[in-house]
VOTOR-963965 format. One record per residue: residue in three letters; x, y, z of N, C-alpha, C, O in turn. Coordinates in Angstrom, 1 decimal. Example, Ala and Ser with C-alpha at 12.3 -4.5 7.8 and 13.67 -1.06 7.14 Angstrom:
+-----+--------+--------+--------+--------+--------+--------+--------+--------+--------+--------+--------+--------+
! res !    nxx !    nyy !    nzz !   caxx !   cayy !   cazz !    cxx !    cyy !    czz !    oxx !    oyy !    ozz !
+-----+--------+--------+--------+--------+--------+--------+--------+--------+--------+--------+--------+--------+
! ala !   13.2 !   -5.7 !    7.8 !   12.3 !   -4.5 !    7.8 !   13.2 !   -3.3 !    7.8 !   14.2 !   -3.3 !    8.5 !
! ser !   12.8 !   -2.2 !    7.1 !   13.7 !   -1.1 !    7.1 !   12.9 !    0.0 !    7.9 !   13.4 !    1.1 !    8.0 !
+-----+--------+--------+--------+--------+--------+--------+--------+--------+--------+--------+--------+--------+
This chain:
+-----+--------+--------+--------+--------+--------+--------+--------+--------+--------+--------+--------+--------+
! res !    nxx !    nyy !    nzz !   caxx !   cayy !   cazz !    cxx !    cyy !    czz !    oxx !    oyy !    ozz !
+-----+--------+--------+--------+--------+--------+--------+--------+--------+--------+--------+--------+--------+
! met !    0.9 !   -1.1 !    0.1 !   -0.1 !    0.2 !    0.1 !    0.8 !    1.3 !   -0.1 !    1.9 !    1.4 !    0.5 !
! thr !    0.6 !    2.2 !   -0.8 !    1.4 !    3.5 !   -0.9 !    1.0 !    4.3 !    0.2 !    0.0 !    4.1 !    0.8 !
! glu !    1.8 !    5.4 !    0.5 !    1.6 !    6.3 !    1.4 !    0.1 !    7.1 !    1.2 !   -0.6 !    7.5 !    2.2 !
! lys !   -0.2 !    7.3 !    0.0 !   -1.5 !    7.9 !   -0.2 !   -2.6 !    7.1 !   -0.2 !   -3.8 !    7.6 !   -0.1 !
! glu !   -2.5 !    5.7 !   -0.3 !   -3.6 !    4.8 !   -0.3 !   -3.9 !    4.4 !    1.2 !   -5.0 !    4.1 !    1.5 !
! thr !   -2.7 !    4.4 !    2.0 !   -2.8 !    4.3 !    3.6 !   -3.6 !    5.5 !    4.1 !   -4.5 !    5.2 !    5.0 !
! leu !   -3.3 !    6.7 !    3.7 !   -4.0 !    7.9 !    4.1 !   -5.3 !    8.0 !    3.7 !   -6.1 !    8.5 !    4.4 !
! leu !   -5.6 !    7.4 !    2.4 !   -7.2 !    7.6 !    2.0 !   -7.9 !    6.5 !    2.9 !   -9.0 !    6.8 !    3.3 !
! tyr !   -7.3 !    5.2 !    3.1 !   -8.0 !    4.4 !    4.1 !   -8.0 !    4.8 !    5.5 !   -9.0 !    4.4 !    6.2 !
! leu !   -7.3 !    5.4 !    6.0 !   -7.2 !    6.2 !    7.4 !   -8.5 !    6.9 !    7.4 !   -9.5 !    6.6 !    8.0 !
! ser !   -8.3 !    8.0 !    6.5 !   -9.5 !    9.1 !    6.4 !  -10.8 !    8.4 !    6.3 !  -11.8 !    9.0 !    6.7 !
! ser !  -11.0 !    7.3 !    5.7 !  -12.4 !    6.7 !    5.4 !  -12.9 !    6.0 !    6.8 !  -14.0 !    6.0 !    7.2 !
! gln !  -11.8 !    5.6 !    7.6 !  -12.0 !    5.1 !    8.9 !  -12.5 !    5.9 !    9.8 !  -13.5 !    5.7 !   10.5 !
! ile !  -11.7 !    7.2 !    9.7 !  -12.1 !    8.5 !   10.5 !  -13.6 !    8.8 !   10.3 !  -14.4 !    9.0 !   11.1 !
! lys !  -13.7 !    9.0 !    8.9 !  -15.3 !    9.3 !    8.5 !  -16.3 !    8.4 !    9.0 !  -17.3 !    8.9 !    9.4 !
! glu !  -16.1 !    7.1 !    9.1 !  -16.8 !    6.1 !    9.9 !  -17.2 !    6.4 !   11.1 !  -18.4 !    6.5 !   11.5 !
! arg !  -16.3 !    6.6 !   11.8 !  -16.2 !    6.8 !   13.4 !  -16.8 !    8.1 !   13.5 !  -17.6 !    8.3 !   14.4 !
! arg !  -16.6 !    9.1 !   12.6 !  -17.1 !   10.5 !   13.2 !  -18.9 !   10.2 !   12.8 !  -19.8 !   10.8 !   13.4 !
! asn !  -19.0 !    9.5 !   11.7 !  -20.6 !    9.5 !   11.4 !  -21.2 !    8.6 !   12.8 !  -22.3 !    8.9 !   13.2 !
! glu !  -20.6 !    7.7 !   13.2 !  -21.0 !    6.8 !   14.2 !  -21.3 !    7.9 !   15.5 !  -22.4 !    7.9 !   16.2 !
! val !  -20.3 !    8.7 !   15.8 !  -20.4 !    9.7 !   17.0 !  -21.5 !   10.7 !   16.8 !  -22.3 !   11.0 !   17.6 !
! thr !  -21.5 !   11.3 !   15.6 !  -22.6 !   12.3 !   15.3 !  -24.2 !   11.5 !   15.2 !  -25.3 !   12.1 !   15.3 !
! glu !  -24.2 !   10.2 !   14.9 !  -25.5 !    9.4 !   15.1 !  -25.8 !    9.3 !   16.4 !  -26.9 !    9.4 !   16.7 !
! asp !  -24.9 !    8.9 !   17.4 !  -25.2 !    8.8 !   18.7 !  -25.5 !   10.3 !   19.4 !  -26.2 !   10.3 !   20.4 !
! met !  -25.0 !   11.4 !   18.9 !  -25.4 !   12.7 !   19.4 !  -26.8 !   12.8 !   18.8 !  -27.7 !   13.1 !   19.7 !
! ala !  -27.0 !   12.7 !   17.9 !  -28.5 !   12.9 !   17.4 !  -29.4 !   12.2 !   18.0 !  -30.6 !   12.5 !   18.1 !
! arg !  -29.0 !   10.9 !   18.7 !  -30.3 !   10.3 !   19.5 !  -30.6 !   11.0 !   20.8 !  -31.6 !   10.8 !   21.4 !
! gly !  -29.6 !   11.8 !   21.2 !  -29.9 !   12.6 !   22.3 !  -29.9 !   11.6 !   23.7 !  -30.6 !   11.9 !   24.7 !
! thr !  -29.2 !   10.7 !   23.7 !  -29.2 !   10.0 !   24.8 !  -28.2 !   10.3 !   26.0 !  -28.3 !    9.9 !   27.1 !
! ala !  -27.3 !   11.0 !   25.5 !  -26.1 !   11.4 !   26.5 !  -26.4 !   12.5 !   27.3 !  -27.3 !   13.3 !   26.9 !
! asp !  -25.8 !   12.7 !   28.5 !  -26.1 !   13.9 !   29.2 !  -25.0 !   15.0 !   28.8 !  -24.3 !   14.7 !   27.8 !
! leu !  -24.7 !   16.0 !   29.4 !  -24.1 !   17.3 !   28.9 !  -22.7 !   16.9 !   28.9 !  -22.1 !   17.3 !   27.9 !
! ala !  -22.0 !   16.1 !   29.7 !  -20.6 !   15.6 !   29.8 !  -20.4 !   14.7 !   28.5 !  -19.5 !   14.9 !   27.6 !
! gly !  -21.3 !   13.8 !   28.5 !  -21.3 !   13.0 !   27.1 !  -21.3 !   13.7 !   25.8 !  -20.4 !   13.4 !   24.9 !
! tyr !  -22.3 !   14.7 !   25.6 !  -22.5 !   15.7 !   24.5 !  -21.0 !   16.5 !   24.4 !  -20.4 !   16.6 !   23.4 !
! gln !  -20.6 !   17.0 !   25.4 !  -19.3 !   17.7 !   25.4 !  -18.3 !   16.7 !   24.7 !  -17.8 !   16.9 !   23.6 !
! his !  -18.0 !   15.7 !   25.4 !  -17.1 !   14.6 !   24.9 !  -17.2 !   14.3 !   23.3 !  -16.2 !   14.2 !   22.5 !
! ala !  -18.3 !   14.3 !   23.1 !  -18.7 !   13.8 !   21.5 !  -18.3 !   14.8 !   20.5 !  -17.7 !   14.6 !   19.4 !
! cys !  -18.6 !   16.1 !   21.2 !  -18.2 !   17.4 !   20.4 !  -16.7 !   17.5 !   20.1 !  -16.3 !   17.9 !   19.0 !
! gly !  -16.0 !   17.2 !   21.2 !  -14.5 !   17.2 !   21.2 !  -14.0 !   16.2 !   20.1 !  -13.1 !   16.4 !   19.3 !
! gln !  -14.7 !   15.0 !   20.1 !  -14.2 !   13.8 !   19.3 !  -14.6 !   14.4 !   17.7 !  -13.9 !   14.2 !   16.8 !
! val !  -15.7 !   14.9 !   17.7 !  -15.8 !   15.4 !   16.1 !  -15.0 !   16.3 !   15.7 !  -14.6 !   16.4 !   14.5 !
! arg !  -14.6 !   17.2 !   16.7 !  -13.7 !   18.3 !   16.3 !  -12.2 !   17.6 !   16.1 !  -11.5 !   18.0 !   15.1 !
! gly !  -11.8 !   16.8 !   16.9 !  -10.6 !   16.0 !   16.7 !  -10.7 !   15.4 !   15.2 !   -9.8 !   15.4 !   14.3 !
! phe !  -11.8 !   14.7 !   15.1 !  -11.7 !   13.9 !   13.7 !  -11.7 !   15.1 !   12.5 !  -10.8 !   14.9 !   11.6 !
! asp !  -12.4 !   16.0 !   12.6 !  -12.2 !   17.1 !   11.5 !  -10.7 !   17.6 !   11.4 !  -10.2 !   17.8 !   10.3 !
! thr !  -10.1 !   17.9 !   12.5 !   -8.7 !   18.2 !   12.5 !   -7.8 !   17.4 !   11.7 !   -7.1 !   17.7 !   10.8 !
! val !   -7.9 !   16.0 !   12.2 !   -7.2 !   14.9 !   11.6 !   -7.4 !   15.0 !   10.0 !   -6.5 !   15.1 !    9.1 !
! gln !   -8.8 !   14.9 !    9.6 !   -9.2 !   15.0 !    8.2 !   -8.4 !   16.1 !    7.6 !   -7.9 !   15.9 !    6.5 !
! met !   -8.4 !   17.3 !    8.1 !   -7.7 !   18.6 !    7.5 !   -6.2 !   18.2 !    7.3 !   -5.7 !   18.3 !    6.2 !
! phe !   -5.4 !   17.5 !    8.4 !   -4.1 !   17.2 !    8.2 !   -3.9 !   16.1 !    7.2 !   -2.9 !   16.1 !    6.5 !
! ile !   -4.8 !   15.2 !    7.1 !   -4.7 !   14.1 !    6.3 !   -4.7 !   14.8 !    4.6 !   -3.9 !   14.5 !    3.7 !
! ala !   -5.6 !   15.7 !    4.6 !   -6.1 !   16.3 !    3.1 !   -4.7 !   17.0 !    2.8 !   -4.3 !   17.0 !    1.6 !
! asp !   -3.9 !   17.7 !    3.7 !   -2.8 !   18.7 !    3.5 !   -1.7 !   17.6 !    3.1 !   -0.9 !   17.9 !    2.2 !
! ile !   -1.6 !   16.6 !    3.6 !   -0.4 !   15.5 !    3.4 !   -0.5 !   15.0 !    2.0 !    0.4 !   14.9 !    1.2 !
! ile !   -1.9 !   14.8 !    1.8 !   -2.2 !   14.0 !    0.4 !   -2.0 !   15.0 !   -0.5 !   -1.4 !   14.7 !   -1.6 !
! ala !   -2.4 !   16.5 !   -0.3 !   -2.1 !   17.3 !   -1.4 !   -0.5 !   17.6 !   -1.5 !   -0.1 !   17.9 !   -2.6 !
! lys !    0.1 !   17.4 !   -0.6 !    1.6 !   17.6 !   -0.5 !    2.4 !   16.4 !   -1.1 !    3.5 !   16.6 !   -1.7 !
! leu !    1.9 !   15.5 !   -1.0 !    2.5 !   14.3 !   -1.6 !    2.0 !   14.1 !   -3.3 !    2.7 !   13.6 !   -4.2 !
! thr !    0.8 !   14.6 !   -3.5 !    0.6 !   14.9 !   -5.0 !    1.4 !   15.7 !   -5.8 !    1.8 !   15.5 !   -6.9 !
! lys !    1.6 !   16.7 !   -5.1 !    2.4 !   17.9 !   -5.5 !    3.9 !   17.3 !   -5.6 !    4.5 !   17.3 !   -6.7 !
! asp !    4.4 !   17.0 !   -4.6 !    5.7 !   16.3 !   -4.7 !    6.0 !   15.6 !   -5.8 !    7.0 !   15.7 !   -6.5 !
! asn !    4.9 !   14.5 !   -5.9 !    5.0 !   13.5 !   -7.2 !    5.1 !   14.4 !   -8.5 !    5.8 !   14.1 !   -9.5 !
! glu !    4.2 !   15.5 !   -8.6 !    4.1 !   15.9 !   -9.8 !    5.3 !   16.8 !  -10.1 !    5.6 !   17.0 !  -11.3 !
! asp !    6.0 !   17.4 !   -9.0 !    7.2 !   18.0 !   -9.2 !    8.3 !   17.2 !   -9.5 !    9.1 !   17.7 !  -10.3 !
! phe !    8.5 !   15.9 !   -9.0 !    9.2 !   15.0 !   -9.3 !    9.4 !   14.6 !  -10.8 !   10.5 !   14.7 !  -11.4 !
! glu !    8.1 !   14.2 !  -11.2 !    7.8 !   13.7 !  -12.5 !    8.3 !   14.8 !  -13.8 !    8.6 !   14.5 !  -14.9 !
! ser !    8.1 !   16.2 !  -13.1 !    8.5 !   17.2 !  -14.3 !    9.8 !   17.8 !  -14.1 !   10.1 !   18.7 !  -14.9 !
! ser !   10.7 !   17.5 !  -13.0 !   11.9 !   18.0 !  -12.8 !   13.2 !   17.3 !  -13.5 !   13.2 !   16.1 !  -13.6 !
! pro !   14.2 !   18.1 !  -14.0 !   15.1 !   17.5 !  -14.7 !   16.0 !   16.6 !  -13.7 !   16.2 !   16.9 !  -12.5 !
! thr !   16.5 !   15.7 !  -14.1 !   17.3 !   14.8 !  -13.5 !   18.5 !   15.3 !  -13.5 !   18.8 !   16.2 !  -14.2 !
! asp !   19.6 !   14.6 !  -12.4 !   21.1 !   15.4 !  -12.3 !   21.8 !   15.2 !  -13.5 !   22.8 !   15.9 !  -13.7 !
! ser !   21.4 !   14.2 !  -14.6 !   22.2 !   14.1 !  -15.6 !   21.7 !   15.1 !  -16.7 !   22.4 !   15.2 !  -17.7 !
! val !   20.7 !   15.8 !  -16.6 !   20.2 !   16.9 !  -17.4 !   20.7 !   18.2 !  -16.8 !   20.9 !   19.1 !  -17.7 !
! val !   20.9 !   18.4 !  -15.8 !   21.1 !   19.9 !  -15.2 !   22.5 !   20.3 !  -15.5 !   23.4 !   19.5 !  -15.4 !
! lys !   22.7 !   21.6 !  -15.9 !   23.8 !   22.0 !  -16.3 !   24.8 !   22.0 !  -15.3 !   24.6 !   22.5 !  -14.1 !
! ile !   25.9 !   21.6 !  -15.5 !   27.0 !   21.5 !  -14.3 !   28.1 !   22.4 !  -15.0 !   28.5 !   22.1 !  -16.1 !
! gly !   28.5 !   23.7 !  -14.2 !   29.5 !   24.3 !  -14.9 !   29.4 !   25.0 !  -16.2 !   30.4 !   25.2 !  -17.0 !
! gly !   28.0 !   25.3 !  -16.5 !   27.8 !   25.9 !  -17.6 !   27.7 !   24.9 !  -18.8 !   27.5 !   25.4 !  -20.0 !
! lys !   27.8 !   23.5 !  -18.6 !   27.7 !   22.5 !  -19.6 !   26.8 !   21.5 !  -19.2 !   26.7 !   21.2 !  -18.0 !
! lys !   26.3 !   20.9 !  -20.3 !   25.4 !   19.8 !  -19.9 !   26.0 !   18.6 !  -19.9 !   25.4 !   17.6 !  -19.7 !
+-----+--------+--------+--------+--------+--------+--------+--------+--------+--------+--------+--------+--------+
């Protein structure tokens, strides 16, 4: 599994867990402390999702830069190729 695939899998797992927590909140069975805890979890899930999205974007950009960058053999050394 590549880094990107791993991050996408992790992101899907976080999304599933976030959905479970929000469904539990929607049932309204928790007390105030339980509701506050669930809100903290959702905020944490959202924060991690943003980090994952940033990392995936960076990996994608790095791969594009790598594919379009010249290799050492093409770079001019001392004014000559």
